[in-house]
N, C-alpha and C positions, 0 to 999 in steps of 0.2 A: 150693193154689196152688204151682207149681213155685218152687224158691229163686231162677231166675231172676227170676220176675214179683215176689218180695217185695223184692228187693234195689234198689238205686239204682245208676247208674254212677260218681255223683260229685256236686257242686254246680255247678250250672249258674250260678248269680248269688250275690252277696253284695252287699249295699245299705248304705251309709254315708251320713248326713246332714251338711249344713253350713246356717249362716245366710247369706242373701243377701250380705251384705257381705264373707264370706269365699271367695265362689265362686272368682274370678279366682285368688288365693292357693290355694287348694284344688286346682284343676284345673291349676296349672302344677305345683305339688308332685309331683303322682301321673304327670304326663307328663314333666317335668324331672329331677327329683330322684329318682324312683324308677324312670323309664324305660318306664313302661308305655304300651302301643300303643292309642292311642284310636281306637275303632272305630265310634263313633256320638254324635252330639250331638242335643240338643233343647231346648226353652227350660226352664230350670231343671234341667237332667242332663247327665251324659256317661256313658259305657260305655267301660272299658277291659280289652282282651282280655290274660287271662295265658296263658302256657304255649304250646306250639306248635300250630297249625293250629286244629281244634275236637275236642270229645271231653271224656271226665273229667277229663283232666290239662290242660283249657285253659278254665277258668270265665271270668266275667265280673264284674268289679268295677265297680257301678255307683254313681254320685255324685250324690245329689238334694239339691237346694236346699230346704230345709224349706218355706220359706212357699209356693213354688210347687207343691209335691207336695199340702201341706195344701189348696190352693184348687181343685185338680183335681175333676173330678166322675166317678163311676163306679167301679166294683170293684178297677181296675187300680190306682187312686190311695190304696185304704184299707191305706196303711202308712206308717211314719215312725218317728221317735224324739225326745225332747224332750232328751237329753244325749249324751253322746259314743257311740259304738260302737266295734267292735273286730272286726279281721280279722287273721288270720295268713296272710303269704306262705310260701311253702315254696321255699327255695334248692335249686338242683338239685345242690349238692354244698357241701363245707365250704369249698372255693376260693373260691367265689361268695359266700358266706355272710360270709367275713372281710373280700372285696372290697367288700361291701356296706356293711359296719359302717364301714369306711375312708372310701366316698364319702360316706356321710352326715355324718361326723365333718368331712369337708373342704367340706362345704355348711352347716355350722355347727348340723346337727341334732342335740340330745342325746339320747346312748342313755341312758333312765332306769332301765333294770334289764337283766340278763343271768342267765338261768337255766340250771342244768345239771340236766337230768332225770335221772332214774334210771339210764337206760339209757346215759348218757354224750351223749345229744345236747343242743343248746344251742340257745336262742333268745334274742333279744334284743327289746326293746322300746323305743317312740318315740312321739311324737304328730304327728299332720298338724297344719297351721295352725286346723282346727276343733275340737281337742282330742281327735279320735278315736284308740283307741290302736291303734297297729300293732305287729305283733309279725313277726318273719322268723324262721323255723326252717330249721336245716341239714338237716333228715330228718324224717321221720313222727315225732310224738311221742306219737301214742295207739297203743293196742293194736290189732291186725287186728282 
């Protein structure tokens, strides 16, 4: 098999879950506080596009209401979580990274930790209204 056929271009979707009572606050958090662009909505779920256009650098963050997802039928509904999830968003540069930290602080969002990785890259952590752990990194923190 060729190298191109063994690899992947990126992650298309990442899913996080919330309880029904948290739905409005969670959706508002991602749209208004984080400034993500909503691209689709359905009963019990919302999709936000990250990055520009489409392709490897433009994934989708899916938010699912646990109760609605659990009651759906078919293989497409065979996922979920019973506790908090985690996602790391990539800032395009250090200036945007710092700007996001200031925006979150101004919105009353507590930064729970900032990590200084071995290569000098930083990332910080905070929680969404459903308790999911959100991380923002100023650059790729993983080896190529």
